[in-house]
DOVEXDREN-204864 format. One record per residue (C-alpha): residue in one letter; y, z negated, x negated. Coordinates in steps of 0.02 Angstrom, whole numbers, padded with zeros to 5 digits, always signed. Layout:
// DOVEXDREN-204864
aYZX
...
This chain:
// DOVEXDREN-204864
x+04711-07946-09261
x+04709-07757-09262
x+04674-07657-09420
x+04752-07485-09419
x+04774-07338-09535
x+04940-07349-09625
x+05060-07203-09614
x+05175-07128-09743
x+05319-07219-09657
x+05232-07384-09699
x+05238-07357-09888
x+05403-07450-09920
x+05342-07601-09819
x+05173-07599-09909
x+05262-07594-10077
x+05366-07744-10022
x+05206-07833-09965
x+05127-07794-10133
x+05268-07877-10230
x+05265-08030-10117
x+05075-08046-10120
x+05050-08018-10306
x+05213-08097-10366
x+05152-08278-10366
x+04989-08228-10454
x+05080-08129-10587
x+05204-08271-10612
x+05058-08392-10632
x+04989-08279-10769
x+05164-08258-10847
x+05145-08070-10825
x+05321-08013-10782
x+05289-07826-10805
x+05128-07819-10703
x+05102-07650-10617
x+05109-07722-10440
x+05282-07788-10479
x+05348-07636-10571
x+05274-07493-10468
x+05410-07377-10404
x+05424-07312-10227
x+05382-07138-10292
x+05222-07205-10373
x+05178-07295-10212
x+05195-07132-10114
x+05084-07044-10242
x+04950-07180-10226
x+04961-07172-10036
x+04929-06984-10040
x+04769-07010-10140
x+04696-07154-10039
x+04651-07214-09867
x+04763-07363-09834
x+04734-07493-09698
x+04862-07617-09632
x+04874-07771-09523
x+05036-07817-09434
x+05094-07980-09359
x+05157-07993-09179
x+05331-07941-09235
x+05263-07779-09311
x+05285-07835-09493
x+05145-07779-09612
x+05060-07938-09674
x+04904-07866-09756
x+04839-07704-09831
x+04700-07627-09935
x+04668-07452-09999
x+04518-07356-10058
x+04433-07190-10074
x+04262-07118-10103
x+04218-07000-10245
x+04038-06943-10270
x+03975-07081-10155
x+04069-07218-10249
x+04203-07315-10155
x+04346-07381-10259
x+04432-07527-10169
x+04608-07561-10227
x+04747-07686-10199
x+04681-07798-10063
x+04835-07901-10019
x+04895-08024-09888
x+05062-08113-09881
x+05042-08288-09952
x+05089-08373-09788
x+04948-08277-09698
x+04812-08307-09828
x+04658-08414-09792
x+04651-08348-09613
x+04517-08215-09637
x+04638-08067-09640
x+04591-08013-09816
x+04406-08029-09778
x+04424-07920-09623
x+04525-07788-09717
x+04399-07790-09860
x+04251-07766-09744
x+04341-07635-09639
x+04383-07521-09786
x+04199-07525-09834
x+04149-07489-09654
x+04270-07343-09631
x+04230-07255-09794
x+04043-07217-09808
x+03974-07245-09982
x+03821-07296-10080
x+03915-07398-10211
x+04078-07494-10201
x+04178-07552-10350
x+04340-07639-10392
x+04421-07733-10532
x+04511-07898-10532
x+04584-08026-10650
x+04452-08154-10694
x+04585-08288-10723
x+04638-08281-10540
x+04489-08373-10469
x+04509-08358-10279
x+04495-08167-10270
x+04361-08162-10405
x+04255-08291-10314
x+04286-08203-10147
x+04216-08041-10218
x+04063-08134-10283
x+04034-08209-10110
x+04048-08033-10036
x+03902-07977-10145
x+03997-07895-10289
x+03930-07922-10465
x+04024-07902-10630
x+03966-07754-10735
x+04104-07738-10866
x+04254-07835-10929
x+04404-07791-11034
x+04535-07899-11117
x+04703-07826-11070
x+04821-07956-11141
x+04835-08136-11196
x+04733-08235-11072
x+04703-08083-10959
x+04529-08014-10931
x+04494-07876-10806
x+04322-07886-10729
x+04247-07731-10652
x+04133-07775-10507
x+04014-07671-10403
x+03901-07680-10252
x+03766-07553-10214
x+03751-07509-10031
x+03685-07372-09920
x+03815-07334-09788
x+03849-07160-09726
x+03935-07081-09577
x+03827-07016-09436
x+03839-06841-09509
x+03790-06905-09682
x+03954-06854-09762
x+04100-06952-09828
x+04256-06975-09722
x+04365-06972-09879
x+04396-06806-09962
x+04511-06838-10110
x+04493-06959-10254
x+04598-07115-10265
x+04615-07090-10451
x+04650-07225-10577
x+04797-07206-10694
x+04765-07187-10880
x+04764-07377-10889
x+04652-07436-10749
x+04743-07602-10745
x+04881-07530-10636
x+04761-07484-10498
x+04652-07636-10500
x+04659-07780-10378
x+04737-07938-10442
């Protein structure tokens, strides 16, 4: 499996992956208007411009996994780790998750996820992330903000990411599900 930087031309395929990866989870939560399902192509291009996005393709060249992130003031925000359902439980998400942290030097990493969706929440715990804040965002929906303090820097001591992967006014739209 080869992890590569995504290109602007990959954005439509990543948006399609996002809907397929998060669709079953959002359906399980009865959240029909969840941001991963309602994000427009224009919004996806805007997010891509703000973040470093990684991708994994299958042998046919189809994008089957992705993650994005960016570093601001030494703090890495990791967003939308996703793998097509039929490729899950094969280590692809774990490799993407570790690679984004490796490629973007930081001293703290953070993310947010839905506490009711246990597999990703428990994965982040196993990866050393600890909850530091939670927020009820709807009936039966709790966003948990998780962080991990680290000390990783590039050889030159500076970040490889230059622009912030900013959160929208409601952080729910940018958080991992």
